[in-house]
N, CA, C and O atoms as a Maestro MAE file, in Angstrom:
{
 s_m_m2io_version
 :::
 2.0.0
}

f_m_ct {
 s_m_title
 :::
 protein
 m_atom[260] {
  # First column is atom index #
  i_m_mmod_type
  r_m_x_coord
  r_m_y_coord
  r_m_z_coord
  i_m_residue_number
  s_m_chain_name
  s_m_pdb_residue_name
  s_m_pdb_atom_name
  i_m_atomic_number
  :::
  1 25 -5.851 41.318 -26.460 1 A "MET " " N  " 7
  2 3 -6.320 41.332 -25.498 1 A "MET " " CA " 6
  3 2 -8.072 41.143 -25.464 1 A "MET " " C  " 6
  4 15 -8.293 41.666 -26.556 1 A "MET " " O  " 8
  5 25 -9.073 40.857 -25.086 2 A "PRO " " N  " 7
  6 3 -10.396 40.596 -24.338 2 A "PRO " " CA " 6
  7 2 -10.708 41.929 -23.723 2 A "PRO " " C  " 6
  8 15 -9.972 42.699 -23.106 2 A "PRO " " O  " 8
  9 25 -11.602 41.990 -23.945 3 A "LYS " " N  " 7
  10 3 -12.300 43.278 -22.488 3 A "LYS " " CA " 6
  11 2 -12.587 42.481 -21.492 3 A "LYS " " C  " 6
  12 15 -12.911 41.296 -21.571 3 A "LYS " " O  " 8
  13 25 -12.482 43.058 -20.653 4 A "LEU " " N  " 7
  14 3 -13.077 42.614 -19.388 4 A "LEU " " CA " 6
  15 2 -13.975 42.979 -18.589 4 A "LEU " " C  " 6
  16 15 -14.027 44.191 -18.380 4 A "LEU " " O  " 8
  17 25 -14.555 42.463 -18.176 5 A "LYS " " N  " 7
  18 3 -16.242 42.643 -17.642 5 A "LYS " " CA " 6
  19 2 -16.550 42.455 -16.541 5 A "LYS " " C  " 6
  20 15 -16.321 41.480 -15.826 5 A "LYS " " O  " 8
  21 25 -17.355 43.828 -16.231 6 A "ASN " " N  " 7
  22 3 -17.908 44.458 -14.536 6 A "ASN " " CA " 6
  23 2 -18.609 43.426 -14.110 6 A "ASN " " C  " 6
  24 15 -18.957 42.588 -14.941 6 A "ASN " " O  " 8
  25 25 -18.910 43.291 -12.934 7 A "LYS " " N  " 7
  26 3 -19.328 42.107 -12.318 7 A "LYS " " CA " 6
  27 2 -20.833 42.708 -11.834 7 A "LYS " " C  " 6
  28 15 -20.827 43.624 -11.012 7 A "LYS " " O  " 8
  29 25 -22.375 42.095 -12.441 8 A "ALA " " N  " 7
  30 3 -23.001 43.175 -12.347 8 A "ALA " " CA " 6
  31 2 -24.111 43.480 -11.066 8 A "ALA " " C  " 6
  32 15 -25.187 44.063 -10.935 8 A "ALA " " O  " 8
  33 25 -22.915 42.518 -10.001 9 A "ALA " " N  " 7
  34 3 -24.075 42.650 -8.741 9 A "ALA " " CA " 6
  35 2 -23.447 43.745 -8.110 9 A "ALA " " C  " 6
  36 15 -24.110 44.530 -7.434 9 A "ALA " " O  " 8
  37 25 -21.554 43.941 -8.355 10 A "ALA " " N  " 7
  38 3 -21.068 45.479 -7.865 10 A "ALA " " CA " 6
  39 2 -21.381 46.518 -8.402 10 A "ALA " " C  " 6
  40 15 -21.173 47.656 -7.982 10 A "ALA " " O  " 8
  41 25 -21.881 46.211 -9.325 11 A "LYS " " N  " 7
  42 3 -22.468 47.591 -10.332 11 A "LYS " " CA " 6
  43 2 -23.599 48.106 -9.592 11 A "LYS " " C  " 6
  44 15 -23.879 49.141 -8.986 11 A "LYS " " O  " 8
  45 25 -24.237 46.808 -9.914 12 A "LYS " " N  " 7
  46 3 -25.969 47.562 -8.991 12 A "LYS " " CA " 6
  47 2 -25.440 47.902 -8.175 12 A "LYS " " C  " 6
  48 15 -25.204 49.105 -8.292 12 A "LYS " " O  " 8
  49 25 -25.008 47.417 -7.159 13 A "ARG " " N  " 7
  50 3 -25.205 48.205 -5.636 13 A "ARG " " CA " 6
  51 2 -23.798 49.531 -5.362 13 A "ARG " " C  " 6
  52 15 -23.908 50.363 -4.461 13 A "ARG " " O  " 8
  53 25 -22.888 49.501 -6.060 14 A "PHE " " N  " 7
  54 3 -21.522 50.828 -5.779 14 A "PHE " " CA " 6
  55 2 -21.650 51.416 -6.544 14 A "PHE " " C  " 6
  56 15 -22.233 50.968 -7.532 14 A "PHE " " O  " 8
  57 25 -21.104 52.973 -6.521 15 A "ARG " " N  " 7
  58 3 -21.031 53.711 -7.164 15 A "ARG " " CA " 6
  59 2 -19.432 54.753 -6.842 15 A "ARG " " C  " 6
  60 15 -18.945 54.854 -5.716 15 A "ARG " " O  " 8
  61 25 -18.838 55.431 -8.102 16 A "PHE " " N  " 7
  62 3 -17.619 56.398 -7.563 16 A "PHE " " CA " 6
  63 2 -18.291 57.476 -7.418 16 A "PHE " " C  " 6
  64 15 -19.285 57.918 -7.993 16 A "PHE " " O  " 8
  65 25 -17.697 57.823 -6.655 17 A "THR " " N  " 7
  66 3 -17.255 59.502 -6.107 17 A "THR " " CA " 6
  67 2 -16.410 60.035 -7.199 17 A "THR " " C  " 6
  68 15 -15.445 59.389 -7.607 17 A "THR " " O  " 8
  69 25 -16.698 61.064 -7.636 18 A "ALA " " N  " 7
  70 3 -15.749 62.449 -8.045 18 A "ALA " " CA " 6
  71 2 -14.539 62.082 -7.929 18 A "ALA " " C  " 6
  72 15 -13.826 61.934 -8.921 18 A "ALA " " O  " 8
  73 25 -13.921 61.783 -6.143 19 A "THR " " N  " 7
  74 3 -12.950 61.715 -6.150 19 A "THR " " CA " 6
  75 2 -12.146 59.876 -6.611 19 A "THR " " C  " 6
  76 15 -11.059 59.299 -6.626 19 A "THR " " O  " 8
  77 25 -13.287 59.694 -6.847 20 A "GLY " " N  " 7
  78 3 -12.754 58.115 -6.707 20 A "GLY " " CA " 6
  79 2 -12.736 56.825 -5.821 20 A "GLY " " C  " 6
  80 15 -12.033 55.831 -6.003 20 A "GLY " " O  " 8
  81 25 -13.917 57.102 -4.532 21 A "LYS " " N  " 7
  82 3 -14.017 56.337 -3.332 21 A "LYS " " CA " 6
  83 2 -15.297 56.009 -3.663 21 A "LYS " " C  " 6
  84 15 -16.124 56.831 -4.055 21 A "LYS " " O  " 8
  85 25 -15.478 54.953 -3.537 22 A "VAL " " N  " 7
  86 3 -16.431 53.848 -3.576 22 A "VAL " " CA " 6
  87 2 -17.589 54.367 -2.331 22 A "VAL " " C  " 6
  88 15 -17.463 54.521 -1.117 22 A "VAL " " O  " 8
  89 25 -18.748 54.547 -3.272 23 A "ARG " " N  " 7
  90 3 -20.084 54.751 -1.992 23 A "ARG " " CA " 6
  91 2 -21.236 53.471 -2.083 23 A "ARG " " C  " 6
  92 15 -21.616 53.281 -3.238 23 A "ARG " " O  " 8
  93 25 -21.757 52.702 -1.207 24 A "GLY " " N  " 7
  94 3 -22.020 52.191 -1.150 24 A "GLY " " CA " 6
  95 2 -23.123 52.128 -0.175 24 A "GLY " " C  " 6
  96 15 -22.797 52.996 0.635 24 A "GLY " " O  " 8
  97 25 -24.638 51.435 0.379 25 A "THR " " N  " 7
  98 3 -25.712 51.585 0.997 25 A "THR " " CA " 6
  99 2 -24.739 51.418 2.604 25 A "THR " " C  " 6
  100 15 -23.541 51.135 2.650 25 A "THR " " O  " 8
  101 25 -25.765 51.716 3.977 26 A "GLN " " N  " 7
  102 3 -25.341 50.933 4.894 26 A "GLN " " CA " 6
  103 2 -25.827 50.039 5.093 26 A "GLN " " C  " 6
  104 15 -26.990 49.855 4.733 26 A "GLN " " O  " 8
  105 25 -24.930 48.893 5.922 27 A "SER " " N  " 7
  106 3 -25.196 47.796 6.266 27 A "SER " " CA " 6
  107 2 -25.777 47.537 7.647 27 A "SER " " C  " 6
  108 15 -25.769 48.197 8.686 27 A "SER " " O  " 8
  109 25 -26.298 46.320 7.302 28 A "GLY " " N  " 7
  110 3 -26.768 45.836 8.648 28 A "GLY " " CA " 6
  111 2 -28.275 46.695 8.879 28 A "GLY " " C  " 6
  112 15 -28.544 47.259 9.939 28 A "GLY " " O  " 8
  113 25 -29.328 46.670 7.495 29 A "LYS " " N  " 7
  114 3 -30.675 47.469 7.604 29 A "LYS " " CA " 6
  115 2 -30.928 46.714 6.791 29 A "LYS " " C  " 6
  116 15 -31.468 47.233 5.814 29 A "LYS " " O  " 8
  117 25 -30.754 45.470 6.725 30 A "GLN " " N  " 7
  118 3 -32.020 44.749 5.750 30 A "GLN " " CA " 6
  119 2 -32.974 44.236 6.584 30 A "GLN " " C  " 6
  120 15 -34.078 44.400 6.066 30 A "GLN " " O  " 8
  121 25 -33.063 43.527 7.956 31 A "HIS " " N  " 7
  122 3 -33.841 43.314 8.881 31 A "HIS " " CA " 6
  123 2 -33.336 43.191 9.928 31 A "HIS " " C  " 6
  124 15 -32.135 43.345 10.148 31 A "HIS " " O  " 8
  125 25 -34.476 42.792 11.012 32 A "GLY " " N  " 7
  126 3 -33.874 42.951 12.290 32 A "GLY " " CA " 6
  127 2 -34.341 44.052 13.373 32 A "GLY " " C  " 6
  128 15 -34.633 44.000 14.568 32 A "GLY " " O  " 8
  129 25 -34.275 45.079 12.396 33 A "MET " " N  " 7
  130 3 -34.525 46.286 13.103 33 A "MET " " CA " 6
  131 2 -35.880 46.600 14.644 33 A "MET " " C  " 6
  132 15 -36.315 47.660 15.095 33 A "MET " " O  " 8
  133 25 -36.146 45.254 15.010 34 A "ILE " " N  " 7
  134 3 -37.177 46.035 16.518 34 A "ILE " " CA " 6
  135 2 -35.877 45.394 17.825 34 A "ILE " " C  " 6
  136 15 -35.988 45.464 19.049 34 A "ILE " " O  " 8
  137 25 -34.683 44.783 16.993 35 A "LYS " " N  " 7
  138 3 -33.427 44.611 18.345 35 A "LYS " " CA " 6
  139 2 -32.414 46.249 17.931 35 A "LYS " " C  " 6
  140 15 -31.752 46.964 18.683 35 A "LYS " " O  " 8
  141 25 -32.586 46.318 16.995 36 A "ARG " " N  " 7
  142 3 -31.401 47.681 17.133 36 A "ARG " " CA " 6
  143 2 -31.872 48.984 17.713 36 A "ARG " " C  " 6
  144 15 -33.066 49.238 17.873 36 A "ARG " " O  " 8
  145 25 -30.757 49.913 18.066 37 A "THR " " N  " 7
  146 3 -31.691 51.217 18.459 37 A "THR " " CA " 6
  147 2 -32.380 52.434 17.917 37 A "THR " " C  " 6
  148 15 -31.388 53.028 17.493 37 A "THR " " O  " 8
  149 25 -33.352 53.183 17.649 38 A "ASN " " N  " 7
  150 3 -33.006 54.324 17.372 38 A "ASN " " CA " 6
  151 2 -32.343 55.072 16.511 38 A "ASN " " C  " 6
  152 15 -32.470 55.670 15.443 38 A "ASN " " O  " 8
  153 25 -31.298 54.736 17.678 39 A "LYS " " N  " 7
  154 3 -30.012 56.014 16.942 39 A "LYS " " CA " 6
  155 2 -29.294 55.114 16.325 39 A "LYS " " C  " 6
  156 15 -28.709 55.699 15.413 39 A "LYS " " O  " 8
  157 25 -28.955 53.715 16.336 40 A "GLN " " N  " 7
  158 3 -28.858 53.214 15.080 40 A "GLN " " CA " 6
  159 2 -29.804 53.559 13.468 40 A "GLN " " C  " 6
  160 15 -29.216 53.826 12.419 40 A "GLN " " O  " 8
  161 25 -30.958 53.495 13.564 41 A "ILE " " N  " 7
  162 3 -31.652 52.818 12.290 41 A "ILE " " CA " 6
  163 2 -31.186 54.658 11.837 41 A "ILE " " C  " 6
  164 15 -30.810 54.898 10.690 41 A "ILE " " O  " 8
  165 25 -31.271 55.618 12.733 42 A "ARG " " N  " 7
  166 3 -31.399 56.399 11.990 42 A "ARG " " CA " 6
  167 2 -29.833 57.164 11.639 42 A "ARG " " C  " 6
  168 15 -29.517 58.253 11.160 42 A "ARG " " O  " 8
  169 25 -29.173 56.133 12.082 43 A "ASN " " N  " 7
  170 3 -27.977 56.589 11.753 43 A "ASN " " CA " 6
  171 2 -27.232 55.840 10.387 43 A "ASN " " C  " 6
  172 15 -26.213 56.143 9.767 43 A "ASN " " O  " 8
  173 25 -28.193 54.752 10.220 44 A "GLN " " N  " 7
  174 3 -27.450 53.560 9.281 44 A "GLN " " CA " 6
  175 2 -28.535 54.432 7.665 44 A "GLN " " C  " 6
  176 15 -28.490 53.881 6.565 44 A "GLN " " O  " 8
  177 25 -29.278 55.603 7.854 45 A "ARG " " N  " 7
  178 3 -29.784 55.848 6.342 45 A "ARG " " CA " 6
  179 2 -28.976 56.215 5.727 45 A "ARG " " C  " 6
  180 15 -27.875 56.587 6.132 45 A "ARG " " O  " 8
  181 25 -29.423 56.181 4.440 46 A "GLY " " N  " 7
  182 3 -28.433 56.732 2.821 46 A "GLY " " CA " 6
  183 2 -27.188 55.686 2.924 46 A "GLY " " C  " 6
  184 15 -26.998 54.686 3.616 46 A "GLY " " O  " 8
  185 25 -26.252 56.509 1.706 47 A "THR " " N  " 7
  186 3 -25.225 55.921 1.601 47 A "THR " " CA " 6
  187 2 -23.434 56.017 2.303 47 A "THR " " C  " 6
  188 15 -23.044 57.172 2.129 47 A "THR " " O  " 8
  189 25 -22.778 55.501 2.719 48 A "THR " " N  " 7
  190 3 -21.636 55.660 2.859 48 A "THR " " CA " 6
  191 2 -20.410 55.023 2.494 48 A "THR " " C  " 6
  192 15 -20.349 53.863 2.087 48 A "THR " " O  " 8
  193 25 -19.255 55.928 2.670 49 A "VAL " " N  " 7
  194 3 -18.253 55.381 1.759 49 A "VAL " " CA " 6
  195 2 -17.754 54.183 2.061 49 A "VAL " " C  " 6
  196 15 -18.141 53.815 3.170 49 A "VAL " " O  " 8
  197 25 -17.036 53.409 1.512 50 A "LEU " " N  " 7
  198 3 -16.460 52.379 2.213 50 A "LEU " " CA " 6
  199 2 -14.968 52.431 2.436 50 A "LEU " " C  " 6
  200 15 -14.103 53.133 1.914 50 A "LEU " " O  " 8
  201 25 -14.895 51.225 3.618 51 A "SER " " N  " 7
  202 3 -13.228 51.451 4.220 51 A "SER " " CA " 6
  203 2 -12.201 51.565 3.004 51 A "SER " " C  " 6
  204 15 -12.846 51.628 1.958 51 A "SER " " O  " 8
  205 25 -10.763 51.616 2.770 52 A "ASP " " N  " 7
  206 3 -9.947 51.511 1.667 52 A "ASP " " CA " 6
  207 2 -10.177 50.029 0.945 52 A "ASP " " C  " 6
  208 15 -10.454 49.632 -0.186 52 A "ASP " " O  " 8
  209 25 -9.833 49.287 2.582 53 A "SER " " N  " 7
  210 3 -9.566 47.584 2.215 53 A "SER " " CA " 6
  211 2 -11.031 47.065 1.501 53 A "SER " " C  " 6
  212 15 -10.971 46.462 0.429 53 A "SER " " O  " 8
  213 25 -12.181 47.298 2.069 54 A "ASP " " N  " 7
  214 3 -13.304 46.767 0.891 54 A "ASP " " CA " 6
  215 2 -13.577 47.606 -0.592 54 A "ASP " " C  " 6
  216 15 -14.100 47.121 -1.596 54 A "ASP " " O  " 8
  217 25 -13.083 48.961 -0.427 55 A "ALA " " N  " 7
  218 3 -12.879 49.341 -1.902 55 A "ALA " " CA " 6
  219 2 -11.900 48.922 -2.884 55 A "ALA " " C  " 6
  220 15 -11.942 48.974 -4.114 55 A "ALA " " O  " 8
  221 25 -11.273 48.621 -2.326 56 A "LYS " " N  " 7
  222 3 -10.265 47.191 -3.235 56 A "LYS " " CA " 6
  223 2 -10.696 46.339 -3.284 56 A "LYS " " C  " 6
  224 15 -9.843 45.469 -3.462 56 A "LYS " " O  " 8
  225 25 -11.216 46.131 -3.255 57 A "ILE " " N  " 7
  226 3 -11.739 44.591 -3.477 57 A "ILE " " CA " 6
  227 2 -13.275 45.289 -4.530 57 A "ILE " " C  " 6
  228 15 -13.125 44.905 -5.689 57 A "ILE " " O  " 8
  229 25 -14.039 45.789 -4.441 58 A "VAL " " N  " 7
  230 3 -14.808 46.219 -4.962 58 A "VAL " " CA " 6
  231 2 -14.442 46.835 -6.759 58 A "VAL " " C  " 6
  232 15 -14.954 46.245 -7.710 58 A "VAL " " O  " 8
  233 25 -13.625 47.910 -6.943 59 A "LYS " " N  " 7
  234 3 -12.575 48.330 -7.523 59 A "LYS " " CA " 6
  235 2 -11.941 47.073 -8.652 59 A "LYS " " C  " 6
  236 15 -11.629 47.299 -9.821 59 A "LYS " " O  " 8
  237 25 -11.871 45.989 -8.088 60 A "LYS " " N  " 7
  238 3 -11.672 44.549 -8.958 60 A "LYS " " CA " 6
  239 2 -12.581 44.070 -9.439 60 A "LYS " " C  " 6
  240 15 -12.537 43.479 -10.518 60 A "LYS " " O  " 8
  241 25 -13.452 44.196 -8.847 61 A "MET " " N  " 7
  242 3 -15.182 43.867 -9.796 61 A "MET " " CA " 6
  243 2 -15.349 44.866 -10.922 61 A "MET " " C  " 6
  244 15 -15.777 44.385 -11.971 61 A "MET " " O  " 8
  245 25 -15.116 46.055 -10.908 62 A "MET " " N  " 7
  246 3 -15.502 47.284 -11.763 62 A "MET " " CA " 6
  247 2 -14.139 48.109 -11.977 62 A "MET " " C  " 6
  248 15 -13.809 49.167 -11.441 62 A "MET " " O  " 8
  249 25 -13.167 47.018 -13.279 63 A "PRO " " N  " 7
  250 3 -12.201 47.275 -14.133 63 A "PRO " " CA " 6
  251 2 -12.276 48.806 -14.534 63 A "PRO " " C  " 6
  252 15 -11.538 49.694 -14.107 63 A "PRO " " O  " 8
  253 25 -13.389 48.948 -15.506 64 A "TYR " " N  " 7
  254 3 -12.863 50.429 -15.898 64 A "TYR " " CA " 6
  255 2 -13.499 51.516 -15.551 64 A "TYR " " C  " 6
  256 15 -13.647 52.378 -16.417 64 A "TYR " " O  " 8
  257 25 -14.178 51.806 -13.825 65 A "ARG " " N  " 7
  258 3 -14.286 52.902 -13.255 65 A "ARG " " CA " 6
  259 2 -13.569 53.612 -12.971 65 A "ARG " " C  " 6
  260 15 -13.918 54.649 -12.406 65 A "ARG " " O  " 8
  :::
 }
 m_bond[259] {
  # First column is bond index #
  i_m_from
  i_m_to
  i_m_order
  :::
  1 1 2 1
  2 2 3 1
  3 3 4 2
  4 3 5 1
  5 5 6 1
  6 6 7 1
  7 7 8 2
  8 7 9 1
  9 9 10 1
  10 10 11 1
  11 11 12 2
  12 11 13 1
  13 13 14 1
  14 14 15 1
  15 15 16 2
  16 15 17 1
  17 17 18 1
  18 18 19 1
  19 19 20 2
  20 19 21 1
  21 21 22 1
  22 22 23 1
  23 23 24 2
  24 23 25 1
  25 25 26 1
  26 26 27 1
  27 27 28 2
  28 27 29 1
  29 29 30 1
  30 30 31 1
  31 31 32 2
  32 31 33 1
  33 33 34 1
  34 34 35 1
  35 35 36 2
  36 35 37 1
  37 37 38 1
  38 38 39 1
  39 39 40 2
  40 39 41 1
  41 41 42 1
  42 42 43 1
  43 43 44 2
  44 43 45 1
  45 45 46 1
  46 46 47 1
  47 47 48 2
  48 47 49 1
  49 49 50 1
  50 50 51 1
  51 51 52 2
  52 51 53 1
  53 53 54 1
  54 54 55 1
  55 55 56 2
  56 55 57 1
  57 57 58 1
  58 58 59 1
  59 59 60 2
  60 59 61 1
  61 61 62 1
  62 62 63 1
  63 63 64 2
  64 63 65 1
  65 65 66 1
  66 66 67 1
  67 67 68 2
  68 67 69 1
  69 69 70 1
  70 70 71 1
  71 71 72 2
  72 71 73 1
  73 73 74 1
  74 74 75 1
  75 75 76 2
  76 75 77 1
  77 77 78 1
  78 78 79 1
  79 79 80 2
  80 79 81 1
  81 81 82 1
  82 82 83 1
  83 83 84 2
  84 83 85 1
  85 85 86 1
  86 86 87 1
  87 87 88 2
  88 87 89 1
  89 89 90 1
  90 90 91 1
  91 91 92 2
  92 91 93 1
  93 93 94 1
  94 94 95 1
  95 95 96 2
  96 95 97 1
  97 97 98 1
  98 98 99 1
  99 99 100 2
  100 99 101 1
  101 101 102 1
  102 102 103 1
  103 103 104 2
  104 103 105 1
  105 105 106 1
  106 106 107 1
  107 107 108 2
  108 107 109 1
  109 109 110 1
  110 110 111 1
  111 111 112 2
  112 111 113 1
  113 113 114 1
  114 114 115 1
  115 115 116 2
  116 115 117 1
  117 117 118 1
  118 118 119 1
  119 119 120 2
  120 119 121 1
  121 121 122 1
  122 122 123 1
  123 123 124 2
  124 123 125 1
  125 125 126 1
  126 126 127 1
  127 127 128 2
  128 127 129 1
  129 129 130 1
  130 130 131 1
  131 131 132 2
  132 131 133 1
  133 133 134 1
  134 134 135 1
  135 135 136 2
  136 135 137 1
  137 137 138 1
  138 138 139 1
  139 139 140 2
  140 139 141 1
  141 141 142 1
  142 142 143 1
  143 143 144 2
  144 143 145 1
  145 145 146 1
  146 146 147 1
  147 147 148 2
  148 147 149 1
  149 149 150 1
  150 150 151 1
  151 151 152 2
  152 151 153 1
  153 153 154 1
  154 154 155 1
  155 155 156 2
  156 155 157 1
  157 157 158 1
  158 158 159 1
  159 159 160 2
  160 159 161 1
  161 161 162 1
  162 162 163 1
  163 163 164 2
  164 163 165 1
  165 165 166 1
  166 166 167 1
  167 167 168 2
  168 167 169 1
  169 169 170 1
  170 170 171 1
  171 171 172 2
  172 171 173 1
  173 173 174 1
  174 174 175 1
  175 175 176 2
  176 175 177 1
  177 177 178 1
  178 178 179 1
  179 179 180 2
  180 179 181 1
  181 181 182 1
  182 182 183 1
  183 183 184 2
  184 183 185 1
  185 185 186 1
  186 186 187 1
  187 187 188 2
  188 187 189 1
  189 189 190 1
  190 190 191 1
  191 191 192 2
  192 191 193 1
  193 193 194 1
  194 194 195 1
  195 195 196 2
  196 195 197 1
  197 197 198 1
  198 198 199 1
  199 199 200 2
  200 199 201 1
  201 201 202 1
  202 202 203 1
  203 203 204 2
  204 203 205 1
  205 205 206 1
  206 206 207 1
  207 207 208 2
  208 207 209 1
  209 209 210 1
  210 210 211 1
  211 211 212 2
  212 211 213 1
  213 213 214 1
  214 214 215 1
  215 215 216 2
  216 215 217 1
  217 217 218 1
  218 218 219 1
  219 219 220 2
  220 219 221 1
  221 221 222 1
  222 222 223 1
  223 223 224 2
  224 223 225 1
  225 225 226 1
  226 226 227 1
  227 227 228 2
  228 227 229 1
  229 229 230 1
  230 230 231 1
  231 231 232 2
  232 231 233 1
  233 233 234 1
  234 234 235 1
  235 235 236 2
  236 235 237 1
  237 237 238 1
  238 238 239 1
  239 239 240 2
  240 239 241 1
  241 241 242 1
  242 242 243 1
  243 243 244 2
  244 243 245 1
  245 245 246 1
  246 246 247 1
  247 247 248 2
  248 247 249 1
  249 249 250 1
  250 250 251 1
  251 251 252 2
  252 251 253 1
  253 253 254 1
  254 254 255 1
  255 255 256 2
  256 255 257 1
  257 257 258 1
  258 258 259 1
  259 259 260 2
  :::
 }
}
């Protein structure tokens, strides 16, 4: 059987924690900051752990992680 390829887009956007959870950037932070509250902008800094349903999709895209 040939090796499976990783999706390059997922490889660039997501990383795995030591326990195997998927970490990614916060959503809703690309544009339109004027209409967001300051609290929302503060809370969307950095990275977050993806939900189980989203993590399942990402793990399919990166089969050897």
